[in-house]
N, C-alpha and C positions, 0 to 999 in steps of 0.2 A: 571208857575202857580203863582199867586200872593198871598201873605200872607193875603191880605185884604179880599180875597174871603173866606178864612177859618174863619177869625175872624168875618166877617159879618154873616156867616152861624151860628156860635156859638151863636150869639145874636138874631137870628130870632125866632119868636114865635113858629114855628113848632118844631124847635130843642129843645127849652127850655121845651116844652110840652112833647116831647119824653123822655127827660132826667128825668123829674119829674115822668112820668109813670114808667120808668125803676127803679127809686129809690123806689117808692111806692111798686112795685112788689117785689123787693129784701127784703124790710123791712117785708112785709107780709110773704114771704117764710121763712125768718129766724125766725119769730115769731112762725110759724107753726112747724118748726123743733124743736124748743125749748120746745114747749108744750108737755105735757105727751101724749095727744091723738095723736099728730103728730108723736111722736116717735113710738107709737104702730102701727099706720098706715104704717109707714116706714118699720117696722119689717115684717108686713104682705106682703107688696110689695116685700121686699127682699126674703122672702120665695117663693113667686110666681115666681120671676125671677129665683131663683135656680131651681125650677121644670122645667121651660121652657128651661133652659140651658141643662138639661139632654136630653130633647126631641130633641132640635136642634142638639146636638152632635150625637144622634142616627140617625137622618135624614142625617146628613153629612156623617156618616160612611156608611150608606146604599148607598148613591149616589156615594161617593168616591170609594167604593168597587165594583161599578157597579152590585149591588145585586138587587133582586126583592123587590118590596115594601112590600111584606109580611114579609121580614126580620125585618122591623121596629117593627112590633108587637112582634116578637121574642125577639128583643133587649129590648123592654120595659118590657116584662115579665121577662127577665133576670135581669134588673135593680130592678124590684119589688122583685125578689127572693133575691137579694143582700141587700135588706132593704132600697133602695132609695125610696123616696116619690115622685111619679109623679103626685099625686093629681087626679083631675077629668079628666085629659087629657089622661089617660091611655086607649089605644084602647082595644076594647073587642074582 
């Protein structure tokens, strides 16, 4: 492989445009994270991810234990009794 191929690619228009888009995206993302509204949205997403983690763990336990799918509802009810918030995903 020739070094000139790499340096020529770095100078081409498509590479420079891709680098610029990537920089613009990272600047926008960092500005959102620093903003107060961005932090609030991140907290909401973190809470949602936490709820989904409980559900995924319950599904994993049911499948790993070779249990019937009805045990998933039972595990979710148990989590609810323990005070864990499963949100709107809790089966009825």
